Each structure stands twice: as C-alpha cells, then as structure tokens.
C-alpha positions as CSV (number, residue, x, y, z in Angstrom):
1,M,23.7,58.5,38.2
2,W,23.2,55.5,40.4
3,C,26.4,53.6,41.4
4,M,26.4,49.9,42.0
5,T,28.2,50.3,45.4
6,D,25.4,52.7,46.6
7,R,22.7,51.0,48.6
8,P,19.4,51.7,47.0
9,T,17.0,53.8,49.3
10,G,14.0,51.7,48.5
11,I,10.5,52.9,49.1
12,A,9.9,54.3,52.6
13,A,6.0,54.0,52.4
14,L,6.1,50.3,51.6
15,D,8.8,49.7,54.3
16,E,6.2,50.9,56.8
17,R,3.6,48.3,55.7
18,I,3.6,45.0,57.7
19,P,2.2,43.0,54.8
20,F,4.9,44.2,52.4
21,L,7.6,43.5,55.0
22,L,6.2,40.0,55.6
23,S,6.1,39.3,51.9
24,Q,9.6,40.8,51.3
25,L,11.1,38.6,54.1
26,G,9.1,35.6,53.2
27,A,10.3,35.7,49.5
28,Y,14.0,36.1,50.9
29,V,13.6,33.3,53.4
30,A,11.7,31.0,51.0
31,G,14.5,31.4,48.4
32,E,17.2,30.8,51.0
33,F,15.4,27.7,52.4
34,Q,14.9,26.2,49.0
35,R,18.7,26.8,48.2
36,R,19.8,25.3,51.4
37,M,17.6,22.2,50.9
38,S,18.7,21.7,47.3
39,D,22.3,21.9,48.6
40,I,21.4,18.8,50.7
41,G,19.4,17.2,47.8
42,V,16.1,17.7,49.2
43,E,13.0,19.7,48.0
44,P,11.0,21.8,50.5
45,R,8.0,19.4,50.0
46,T,10.3,16.4,50.8
47,Y,11.4,18.1,54.0
48,A,7.7,18.8,55.1
49,V,6.8,15.1,54.7
50,L,10.0,13.7,56.4
51,M,9.4,16.1,59.4
52,A,5.8,14.9,59.6
53,L,7.0,11.3,59.6
54,A,9.7,12.1,62.1
55,T,7.2,13.3,64.6
56,E,4.9,10.3,63.8
57,D,6.3,7.6,61.8
58,G,4.0,5.0,60.1
59,Q,1.2,7.3,59.0
60,S,-0.9,6.3,56.0
61,Q,-0.8,8.4,53.0
62,R,-4.4,9.6,53.9
63,Q,-3.3,10.7,57.3
64,L,-0.2,12.5,55.8
65,S,-2.5,14.2,53.2
66,A,-4.8,15.4,56.0
67,R,-2.1,16.6,58.3
68,L,-0.3,18.5,55.5
69,G,-3.2,19.7,53.6
70,I,-1.9,18.0,50.4
71,H,-4.5,16.5,48.1
72,R,-4.6,12.7,48.3
73,N,-3.7,12.3,44.5
74,A,-0.6,14.7,45.0
75,M,0.4,12.8,48.1
76,V,0.7,9.6,46.2
77,T,3.2,11.3,43.8
78,V,5.0,12.8,46.7
79,V,5.3,9.4,48.5
80,D,6.2,7.6,45.2
81,A,9.2,10.1,44.8
82,L,10.3,9.7,48.3
83,E,10.3,5.9,47.9
84,A,12.2,6.1,44.7
85,D,14.8,8.3,46.5
86,G,15.1,5.6,49.2
87,L,13.7,7.9,52.0
88,V,10.6,6.2,52.9
89,K,9.0,2.8,52.4
90,R,5.4,1.5,52.3
91,L,4.7,-1.3,54.7
92,A,1.5,-3.3,55.2
93,N,-0.6,-1.7,58.0
94,P,-1.2,-4.4,60.7
95,H,-4.6,-3.0,61.3
96,D,-5.9,-2.5,57.8
97,R,-4.5,-4.5,54.8
98,R,-5.9,-1.9,52.3
99,V,-3.6,0.8,53.8
100,F,0.0,1.2,53.7
101,A,2.1,2.6,56.6
102,I,4.6,5.2,55.3
103,T,7.8,4.9,57.4
104,L,11.1,6.5,57.2
105,T,14.1,4.7,56.0
106,D,17.6,4.6,57.7
107,Q,18.8,7.0,55.0
108,A,16.0,9.4,55.9
109,R,16.8,9.0,59.6
110,R,20.5,10.0,58.9
111,L,19.4,12.8,56.7
112,L,17.0,14.6,59.2
113,P,19.7,16.0,61.6
114,E,21.3,17.6,58.6
115,L,18.0,19.0,57.5
116,D,17.2,20.3,61.0
117,K,20.7,21.9,61.2
118,A,20.1,23.7,57.8
119,G,16.7,25.1,59.0
120,R,18.0,26.2,62.3
121,A,20.9,27.8,60.6
122,L,18.5,29.8,58.5
123,E,16.6,30.8,61.4
124,D,19.7,32.1,63.1
125,T,20.7,34.1,60.0
126,V,17.4,35.8,59.7
127,T,17.1,36.6,63.3
128,T,20.6,37.5,64.0
129,P,19.7,41.3,64.7
130,L,17.2,40.1,67.5
131,S,17.8,39.0,71.1
132,A,16.6,35.7,72.3
133,A,13.7,37.4,73.9
134,E,12.8,39.2,70.8
135,R,13.0,36.0,68.7
136,N,10.6,34.5,71.1
137,T,8.3,37.4,71.0
138,L,8.4,37.5,67.1
139,R,7.7,33.7,66.9
140,E,4.6,34.1,69.2
141,L,3.4,37.1,67.2
142,L,3.7,35.4,63.9
143,Q,2.0,32.2,65.2
144,R,-0.9,34.3,66.3
145,I,-1.2,36.1,62.9
146,A,-0.8,32.8,61.1
147,G,-3.6,31.3,63.4
148,G,-5.8,34.3,62.7
149,A,-5.3,33.7,59.0
150,G,-6.5,30.1,59.3
151,L,-3.2,28.6,58.3
152,I,-2.2,25.0,59.2
153,P,0.4,25.1,62.0
154,G,3.8,24.3,60.6
155,V,2.6,23.9,57.0
156,H,3.6,26.3,54.3
157,P,0.5,27.4,52.1
158,G,2.8,26.7,49.0
159,L,2.9,22.9,50.1
160,T,-0.9,22.5,49.9
161,R,-1.0,24.2,46.5
162,G,1.7,22.0,45.1
163,G,4.4,24.7,45.2
164,V,7.9,24.3,46.3
165,D,8.4,27.5,47.9
166,C,8.1,26.4,51.6
C-alpha cells in the first residue's frame, strides 16, 4: 500500500523525454508565476504589457499588439483594464492625433521593481540546483530551442492566445 510520506517513483521513461520535462517544469513554473503575480495583485498578461512599456514607454496599442503578438481587439481590452487599475494612461500622440501613446503611471513605475523581484525570485528558486555557469548554459539552450520553434522572444505563447498562464 502506498503511504503519503513515500515519494512516488513516477515514470522513468517519461523522465527521459525532453518534451515531457519541459512541459512538466513549464506547468510548475507557470503556476508559481501566476501565484506570485496574484500575490502582488497583477495578472501575468498585465506583467507582460507593463514590462513592454518599461522598456519603451509611449507605444501605441497597435505597437504593443504587434510586439506581444496579441490581437488588436484583445489589446484594447487589456489596455482598458490597465487604465482602470491606474497602471497606464492614454495620452495623445504628438505625431498622430488618431493614435494614443500608452504610458506607465507612477503607480505602475512603483510596482515594476516588485514584479521584477518576484520574477527573479522564481528564477532563483527554479535554478537553485544549478551553478551560475549552468544557469547561463540552460538559458542559452532554451533560447535556441524557443527560437527554433519560432517563438517571439520574451513573449509566452499563452499571452498571444489570450491565456493567463505566462
């Protein structure tokens, strides 16, 4: 009989398959990321848009949509929610009156270091068994695999599908 204190042995054949390991770890990390962001009061999609604006503030909704691979109509909803939460504001674009520049609010700027800290803490937790050199190697290999799969650098596929598991 199986005892709750015993660690399950799992399935050795699957533990040898890279796609399974990536999926297993991805599900774990996505759940942890979502939990940590919700502790701060932010959804993963919010995090992605705020990070995109932190690197280049004042982008239009269309620019954000193209950069993150989110459909234009969905981006309107995302920006509406961010604006309602006081994290972004729409300003008139000085070069084109038909377009709004989406900018971070002071509230969002104060929140960004906490978001970054939570993301880095998760990375540290997940990579604890690795040396600094191994972490760099793992990052480079994962970037190559993601590039080979045609994924948008730094954008979770769940974000573009409307999911929140990023």
